[in-house]
SEMIVO-638614 format. One line per 8 residues: number of its first residue (from 1); for each residue y, z, x of C-alpha. Coordinates in steps of 0.001 Angstrom, whole numbers, plus 500000, padded with zeros to 6 digits. Layout:
BEGIN
NUM) Y:Z:X  ...
***
This chain:
BEGIN
1) 236184:812497:442876  238283:815573:443370  236502:818827:444287  235931:821327:441518  238547:824112:441524  237409:827588:442391  237453:830034:439466  240388:832369:439526
9) 239988:836003:438411  243195:836090:436322  245171:833286:434645  248642:832469:435839  251616:833895:433904  253277:831637:431310  256618:831589:433106  255097:830226:436228
17) 253002:827629:434301  256155:826325:432605  257925:825846:435872  257346:822027:436138  259169:821495:432788  262420:820049:434280  260513:816826:435189  261332:815055:431869
25) 265030:815854:432392  264901:814022:435712  263395:810977:433981  266162:811034:431366  268776:811125:434142  267125:808157:435877  267136:805947:432770  270788:805062:433172
33) 270602:804632:436900  270887:801116:438343  268275:799406:440449  270387:799855:443541  270896:803597:443084  269329:805880:445678  266123:807742:444693  266418:811418:443818
41) 266596:813734:446810  263395:815350:448084  264955:818829:448070  264173:819199:444376  260430:819419:445206  260969:822390:447504  260552:825021:444757  257038:823717:444067
49) 255977:824331:447650  257507:827789:447703  255607:828735:444551  252287:827530:446033  252834:829599:449196  253679:832547:447033  250371:832162:445153  248363:832182:448434
57) 250122:835283:449694  249348:837138:446462  245648:836079:446676  245118:837248:450312  243964:840881:450615  245978:843239:452653  244635:844044:456133  244433:847590:457345
65) 246150:848464:460579  243773:849290:463473  244713:851443:466390  244210:849256:469564  243383:852313:471635  240206:852847:469608  238732:849330:470425  236440:849285:473546
73) 237573:846733:476200  234771:844660:477972  234441:845325:481689  234724:841601:482502  238336:841643:481396  239341:844521:483622  241784:843236:486221  240213:844533:489409
81) 241718:842636:492364  239513:844378:494902  236273:843389:493105  237481:839771:492791  238201:839584:496522  234760:840966:497380  233155:838467:495017  234957:835537:496683
89) 233891:836681:500158  230267:836940:498975  230403:833407:497526  231737:832042:500822  228914:833708:502791  226290:832294:500385  227798:828800:500697  227588:828997:504507
97) 223992:830192:504456  222823:827508:501986  221322:824365:503639  223559:821312:503597  221818:818527:501692  222782:814883:501764  225025:814111:498846  223357:811604:496559
105) 225615:809011:494976  226522:809701:491393  225136:807076:489055  227747:805563:486761  226392:802857:484453  228417:800011:483035  228332:798898:479381  225624:796386:478520
113) 226735:792777:478614  226487:790498:475590  225553:786898:476380  227041:783811:474819  225096:780838:473525  225775:778890:476754  224382:781710:478893  221058:782060:477089
121) 219377:779281:479070  220260:780956:482376  219240:784360:481017  215829:783067:479898  215103:781483:483291  216187:784605:485191  213972:786771:482982  210949:784621:483858
129) 211772:784749:487558  212254:788533:487465  208821:788928:485875  207257:786670:488504  208840:788596:491388  207673:791867:489860  204079:790575:489747  204198:788975:493220
137) 206785:790884:495293  207853:789750:498729  207126:792053:501630  210464:792515:503363  212825:791440:500556  213145:793064:497143  215443:791888:494354  216042:793163:490819
145) 218615:792331:488157  221019:794991:486974  219823:796509:483719  223105:795846:481909  223657:792294:483260  220807:789992:484264  223298:787538:485806  223842:790042:488641
153) 220943:790785:490995  220864:793239:493880  218806:792567:496993  217511:794820:499778  216309:793234:503026  214249:795347:505435  213294:793132:508408  210147:793723:510427
161) 211776:792407:513593  215172:791377:514897  218441:793302:515356  218240:794992:511928  214675:796269:512176  214492:799741:510633  217702:799222:508630  218321:798046:505069
169) 220827:795272:504347  222146:795404:500771  223311:792170:499102  224082:790930:495603  223430:787601:493869  225975:786532:491236  224690:783776:488929  226952:781522:486915
177) 226487:780518:483284  225244:777083:484414  222290:778377:486471  219995:776708:487588  222310:773684:487691  224730:775675:489872  223741:777980:492759  224519:781698:492833
185) 226944:783404:495196  225595:785812:497810  227814:788878:498261  227552:791030:501395  228812:794610:501043  229220:795458:504730  230340:793440:507739  227834:792367:510408
193) 228013:789972:513392  226162:787067:511783  226904:783380:512175  226500:782735:508416  228929:785470:507285  232343:784411:506038  235188:785776:503976  235859:784641:500423
201) 238484:784939:497723  236122:786696:495306  234358:789143:497635  235128:790690:500988  232130:788971:502626  229909:786108:501540  226927:784289:503062  227030:780536:503538
209) 223618:778881:503292  222539:775267:503563  220307:775888:500567  223341:776802:498443  225454:773944:499792  228410:776165:500744  228301:775622:504516  231506:774716:506325
217) 231548:771906:507268  229152:770333:504781  225842:769328:506362  224580:766976:503696  222588:769732:501954  223139:770718:498363  221665:772902:495664  218755:771654:493581
225) 217852:772892:490114  214250:773108:491284  215045:776070:493547  214389:779589:492323  215445:783120:493177  212368:783362:495392  213567:780329:497388  216874:782095:498006
233) 215141:785334:499007  212959:783523:501540  216082:781962:503039  217768:785374:503215  214652:786748:504892  214944:784142:507652  218601:785034:508219  217659:788438:509586
241) 215605:786967:512442  216741:787213:516034  217880:783615:516576  220319:783832:513647  222403:786331:515635  222657:784228:518807  225727:782348:517652  228091:785334:517453
249) 227073:786529:520938  228885:783567:522449  232002:784334:520395  232158:788113:520822  230897:788350:524377  230310:791908:525577  231513:793350:522250  228443:792071:520408
257) 226383:795226:521120  229177:797455:519800  229606:795300:516697  225882:795489:516069  225914:799301:516338  228834:799476:513910  226959:797213:511515  223895:799480:511704
265) 225992:802576:510941  227758:800828:508071  224447:799686:506560  222939:803180:506846  225971:804923:505293  226501:802448:502459  225984:803775:498925  226318:802068:495551
273) 227546:804637:493035  226656:802595:489967  223025:801924:490971  222381:805123:492929  221585:803111:496070  221583:804777:499472  219508:804676:502631  217379:807596:501408
281) 216947:806135:497900  217290:802346:498159  217602:800281:495000  215682:798052:494574  213012:800291:496167  211807:799019:499550  210242:800422:502702  211894:800332:506111
289) 209635:798748:508708  209132:800041:512253  211910:802516:512412  214708:803230:512771  213836:805187:515901  215769:808383:516461  215952:808122:520241  215184:805729:523074
297) 211649:804479:522607  209187:803506:525307  207417:801215:522865  209050:798090:521511  208934:795993:518363  207368:792603:518982  209548:790048:517188  206621:787673:516704
305) 204068:790148:515383  206580:792373:513604  204743:795447:514893  205257:798298:517356  203449:797579:520626  203409:798586:524281  202132:797078:527530  200780:800159:529342
313) 197048:800816:529015  197003:804094:531013  199784:806291:529610  200672:807324:526079  203890:805796:524792  205675:807973:522235  208085:806856:519500  209799:809127:516986
321) 211546:807844:513879  214576:809384:512223  213935:812722:510455  213243:812892:506736  216338:812642:504561  215824:816105:503028  213606:819193:503244  212309:819030:499695
329) 209851:816845:497742  207228:814663:499471  207974:812174:502250  205371:809560:503180  204983:806804:505717  202228:804230:506060  200858:802633:509230  198840:799409:509294
337) 196741:799038:512456  197364:795391:513395  195496:795593:516718  192887:798223:517563  193496:800605:520461  194325:804247:521294  196649:805495:518559  197985:808810:517154
345) 199961:809044:513906  201673:812058:512333  204839:814170:512354  206885:815758:515110  209711:818275:515161  213160:816756:515420  213915:819014:518406  210781:818033:520335
353) 211580:817314:524003  208174:818053:525508  206703:815689:528097  203191:816613:526957  201432:813792:525047  202008:813748:521310  199524:816050:519535  198804:818056:522652
361) 202211:819757:522588  203400:822606:520344  205705:820472:518171  203446:817823:516664  200684:817174:514134  198756:813913:514316  195513:812102:513519  194016:809890:516237
369) 191788:806820:515995  188647:808813:516884  189001:811119:513859  190515:814091:515718  193182:816139:513915  195564:817579:516520  197751:820481:515337  200208:821881:517893
377) 197787:821262:520755  194633:822452:518943  192094:819793:517953  189555:819711:515150  187154:817048:513892  188392:815303:510733  185361:812935:510677  187557:809971:509694
385) 188001:807096:512135  190348:804155:511739  190496:800740:513412  191999:797295:512975  193500:796526:509533  192979:800099:508355  195854:801770:506491  196753:805345:507488
393) 199092:807344:505228  200835:810476:506519  202801:812692:504119  204676:815977:504370  205102:818004:501171  207940:820473:501692  207425:822062:498250  203771:822949:498917
401) 204407:823405:502645  201649:821174:504033  200964:817902:505881  198269:815550:504568  196546:812418:505876  194629:809619:504166  192776:806580:505498  192476:803542:503202
409) 193384:805707:500219  190769:808409:500917  192414:811756:501798  190869:813862:504527  189657:817281:503468  191740:819313:505884  195499:819728:505448  197953:821396:507831
417) 199962:824393:506594  203578:824512:507727  203744:828288:507286  200889:828795:509765  202667:826678:512394  206206:828040:512804  206748:825824:515871  207229:822849:513551
425) 210990:822883:513012  212505:821284:509909  213199:818480:509240  210130:816669:510572  210116:813151:511986  207440:810445:511520  206026:809804:514977  203319:807864:516802
433) 201860:807493:520274  199959:804361:521365  198404:802648:524349  197919:798932:524848  196509:796839:523200  197251:798836:520033  199837:797392:517634  201042:799313:514563
441) 203220:798260:511659  205189:801214:510270  206342:801396:506670  208685:804323:505960  209018:805115:502254  211024:808335:502323  210574:810303:499118  209678:807184:497084
449) 205959:807814:496926  205625:805624:493848  205813:802610:496163  202415:803479:497640  200390:801395:495224  198063:799539:497606  196253:801993:499847  193073:800033:500522
457) 192294:798644:503937  194568:795746:504848  192219:792791:504989  192577:790369:507844  194801:787574:506538  192723:784588:505456  193733:781123:506489  193553:779904:502890
465) 196039:782571:501771  198540:781505:504411  198532:777887:503184  200610:777691:500012  203370:775585:498463  206850:776941:499162  208019:775858:495682  205166:776567:493227
473) 203412:779170:495421  200045:777553:494623  197485:778140:497359  194840:775949:498874  191946:775594:496426  193913:776684:493333  194187:774290:490368  193097:771256:492402
481) 196099:771824:494654  196814:769097:497242  199045:770398:500041  201086:768374:502470  204569:767967:503919  207700:766101:502940  208716:763302:505342  212132:761690:505721
489) 212275:758151:507110  215457:757248:508981  215807:753496:509323  218014:751093:511194  217706:747872:509231  213956:747154:509233  213235:749483:512144  211924:752995:511640
497) 214238:754979:513861  212811:758458:513267  210416:760397:511019  211407:764013:510370  209762:766908:508553  210498:770635:508333  206729:771343:508137  207136:773530:505064
505) 204017:773054:502949  204530:771409:499552  202079:770669:496730  201681:767181:495300  202385:768454:491778  205721:769918:492925  206627:766546:494461  205587:764390:491496
513) 206185:766638:488479  209036:768899:489623  210714:766122:491651  211265:768388:494655  213031:766384:497365  214401:769125:499608  212796:771836:501694  213652:775549:501544
521) 216281:774992:504264  217808:771986:502508  216073:769248:504546  215738:766123:502439  212658:763881:502258  211478:760871:500257  207718:760812:500904  204870:763259:500409
529) 202209:763137:503146  199070:765196:502386  197356:767083:505211  193535:767377:505566  192905:771195:505380  189105:771009:505204  186536:768387:504310  186864:768702:500508
537) 190652:768692:500576  190649:765748:503005  188402:763662:500745  190576:764436:497718  193815:763596:499536  192746:760471:501493  193870:757996:498814  197316:759600:498653
545) 197516:759561:502468  196945:755808:502563  199444:755214:499738  202089:757255:501570  201562:755396:504868  201943:752088:503004  205231:753232:501455  206620:754597:504729
553) 205859:751412:506718  207166:749095:504008  210542:747377:504399  212886:748693:501681  214421:745230:501274  211024:743649:500499  209981:742750:496982  208500:745572:494914
561) 206292:743228:492879  203648:743143:495591  202058:746213:497207  200322:745412:500506  196925:746956:501242  196423:749636:503858  196076:748329:507417  195086:750317:510543
569) 198294:749206:512242  200262:751339:509772  198619:754543:511011  198998:753463:514662  202670:752832:514065  203573:755946:512077  201426:758812:513399  202637:758681:517054
577) 206176:758233:515778  205879:761355:513654  204611:763355:516627  207429:762283:518964  209988:762946:516206  208629:766479:515909  209553:767146:519537  212919:765430:519085
585) 213815:767653:516139  212858:770729:518165  215099:769485:520956  218062:769337:518576  217393:772860:517345  217216:774246:520883  220707:772953:521625  222114:775791:519486
593) 219450:778497:519758  216868:779830:522161  213147:779094:522171  211150:781717:520286  207629:782371:519048  208388:780908:515617  209288:777522:517128  206191:777633:519302
601) 203838:778443:516402  205306:775763:514144  205135:773168:516918  201487:773923:517662  200624:773933:513956  202298:770547:513479  200473:769070:516450  197083:770334:515197
609) 197697:768883:511748  198772:765471:513087  195755:765335:515376  193526:766369:512469  195084:763748:510169  194777:761017:512813  191075:761782:513301  190508:761813:509523
617) 192047:758331:509232  189960:757077:512163  186787:758286:510413  187608:755918:507531  189162:753067:509561  187653:752650:513031  190060:749808:513841  192828:752396:514351
625) 191324:753259:517761  191569:749652:518917  195216:749433:517832  196026:752693:519646  194379:751518:522867  196522:748395:522800  199682:750493:522440  198714:752612:525457
633) 197969:749518:527555  201351:748007:526703  202990:751283:527740  201283:751317:531151  202128:747619:531702  205808:748272:530960  205888:746016:527877  207326:748615:525509
641) 211113:748824:525054  212929:751860:526391  214904:752198:523148  213755:752028:519547  216260:749358:518440  214067:746351:519286  212231:744572:516467  209146:742659:517530
649) 207029:740118:515682  204751:742919:514426  207649:745008:513169  209182:748084:514856  207785:748660:518329  207009:751970:520005  208893:753473:522909  206861:755008:525759
657) 207531:758470:524293  206107:757340:520944  203058:755875:522679  202001:759296:523961  200867:760196:520455  198433:757261:520431  196359:759123:523037  195248:761536:520306
665) 192432:759204:519228  191751:757433:522535  189203:759288:524618  189375:759139:528400  193085:758327:528525  194830:759303:531751  198054:760784:530475  199648:760868:533920
673) 199457:757079:534011  201890:757083:531082  204285:759443:532880  206395:756824:534768  207115:754867:531584  208007:758065:529696  210370:759147:532483  212101:755784:532467
681) 212578:756089:528717  214278:759487:529110  216387:758605:532180  217481:755224:530808  221241:754889:531322  221512:757866:533698  223228:757452:537073  223858:759914:539885
689) 222044:762112:542361  218657:763595:541493  219894:767111:540642  222660:765798:538382  220245:763503:536574  217943:766447:535846  220762:768604:534468  221919:765851:532137
697) 218416:765315:530739  216972:768821:531214  216100:769471:527564  214463:766061:527077  212420:766524:530236  211265:769956:529078  210184:768486:525742  208190:765872:527682
705) 206426:768649:529605  205571:770467:526374  204233:767246:524850  202043:766602:527890  200898:770233:527785  199769:769819:524200  197933:766555:524893  196202:767897:527990
713) 195068:771320:526749  194569:770967:522996  193005:767493:522563  189341:768541:522742  189026:769346:519044  186759:767123:516980  186907:766362:513272  184138:768884:512526
721) 185991:771573:514487  189125:770921:512479  187153:771049:509220  186002:774580:510088  189416:775912:511185  191390:773887:508576  193535:772648:511457  195210:776056:511881
729) 195459:777202:515534  193978:780557:516482  196063:783544:517530  194780:783226:521093  195927:779595:521281  199308:780548:519835  199900:783232:522452  198751:781010:525324
737) 200889:778102:524154  203952:780308:523726  203561:781701:527256  203241:778178:528679  206309:776990:526758  208365:779913:528048  207404:778959:531598  208485:775354:530940
745) 211829:776421:529462  212652:778193:532748  212372:774980:534808  215710:774230:536520  215091:771326:538928  212726:768480:539829  210635:770780:541996  209840:773047:539061
753) 209238:769968:536903  206596:768655:539310  204925:772081:539506  204364:772060:535745  202567:768692:535912  198904:769292:536535  197524:766641:538892  200673:764500:539244
761) 202044:763866:542712  205675:764561:543524  206004:761046:544949  205245:759476:541556  208002:761444:539873  210607:761065:542609  210008:757317:542873  211043:756961:539233
769) 214067:759211:539788  215094:757087:542789  215418:754060:540485  218360:755768:538712  219946:757451:541752
***
């Protein structure tokens, strides 16, 4: 509807109202016009517009003229060039005096994505996995989907050890519409000297993983729909370990150190404008572990323990981390005492160059293990001690101007005022001083204090919590969980050539219900072999153990209508073979990488579990001992073949190296009596002088020494002992075994080989070598 007209004070004159009268005349003129005649010109309507304008002018009141000289002019509009110049100089001086703060990346959000019908399945699965990771986060890897697009996840990796300790590596996972049937793509935002980094058409850098099946060349591994985001994150976590960077060293030579420094600088300076990610404010939020250290440190980060340690028991060893990212808000770091010893934790000035021990100088504030609060050289009793597995939190609040400490979530009563201690120069640096045998794990949170959710004492890790399925994450004792390993049987006709396993724990439900047939690194397997892990678990899993041994020893070409019963010979045939294959697989790995603590721990764990399993089978079938004794006797008599290709009347026969595993259940066996046969098996086909023969077979001979070391020093455990420890080696045994393995890996000739053999004469070894000279 049209708006109501405003009332007019006076009616219009009649002459003006009759002005539109000529309109009918125009219609009369148009009656005789043809259909092709041009329309009347628009100029005839001009008088109407002129009359309307005339009406408005008559309605508007007349404005009185105002003298501009009588209006006051505001002072801000006075053109004073001298005042403007002074103002600019003052602004420049204020800008110079203001502290320079680190520019935070501007956050620019994208529009929210709308998903199609085909994408809803992938979206639903990713939502469940995001919820699960939020409830059970990983320690050194954090991943979150972008709020506007759940098909894009961003990942932060903060390693505890390795070349990137103390730095954050930012990645992105791009999922396709067909997830989980298709794997995601891993995007790397900055270059680094890593053997798995490659260029791509889509992104500047991309990671190739066996788990994703994008390795070049293909290694027989492919993606499985049973894998999850957590499986990918665990694989990415392993990529940041030390041995993953050994490949590029050979390619880059002396430039590797420079490339690594450039990669550290690029990772620290990287920002993501859309997410607001930077080193000071990482997204997803994560702590940086054990650094980065601001200057040369006298302590070092133990790659195995993932903690800061030192070897000197007499002198304090000082380490200072990088200063806080700003001089406002609250900055906190947490320290977990992994091994008890002399320790001081706190803050130090960034300009501290004093040689006085930390806390006793004028530039530091710290809390020591005896409960002493040291402030710029002055001590006071805080009455709070801390020891192994305690959590100490140190925070500096620049807004309130104080430093606070807390032990296991309980703050100490006394705080340190920054105003009363002018020697503490801003910005402050997290710092520590330790003596052996203390080991500390640092967690630097920056200004993200909301990450400090768990402040209770860090309980000593239980063995049961360490034993869990890599796929379902079910732990020992949960939901009738049966844990074991996946085993791959490599055959040559009817002969079992090799048994391989990655020794990643898997649950029986994941194997049977989820149809998992590949490990987290892509290793394939066909059988599930339960492990004992305690008396109750062993009793529950024994039937499945026997069924698996029957299936592994069965000829694939045999009829499936008949299932043979379990025989002791099956265990005697398969268990030693599995042990020797474990050393063979390690030998293949060491051809491309160096021996490290992780290999040592996994090797010792596998040996303990095989020994435990062998003893558990013997407790149910005593005839296994008799079969094993016969294998050892055949080895000493030279009746066993030197290669595994022979097929005897009782099926596949052992080699002398396989027969060593039979000594696990045979008490009183002289292992050195088996040495000549084992040497002949390794040196079979070798010709040349003694030194050349050793060089050609050096790695195999070292694996033989490690196998003999295991059998000689770790064969005293009984079944009851294994039931108590669950077959998991102690930390002391791990350290001793790793030290012995490092000594073996340094052997370079036959003389060093003979020195590693305890009780064997040099003549016995050299007589076997002379046979191949």
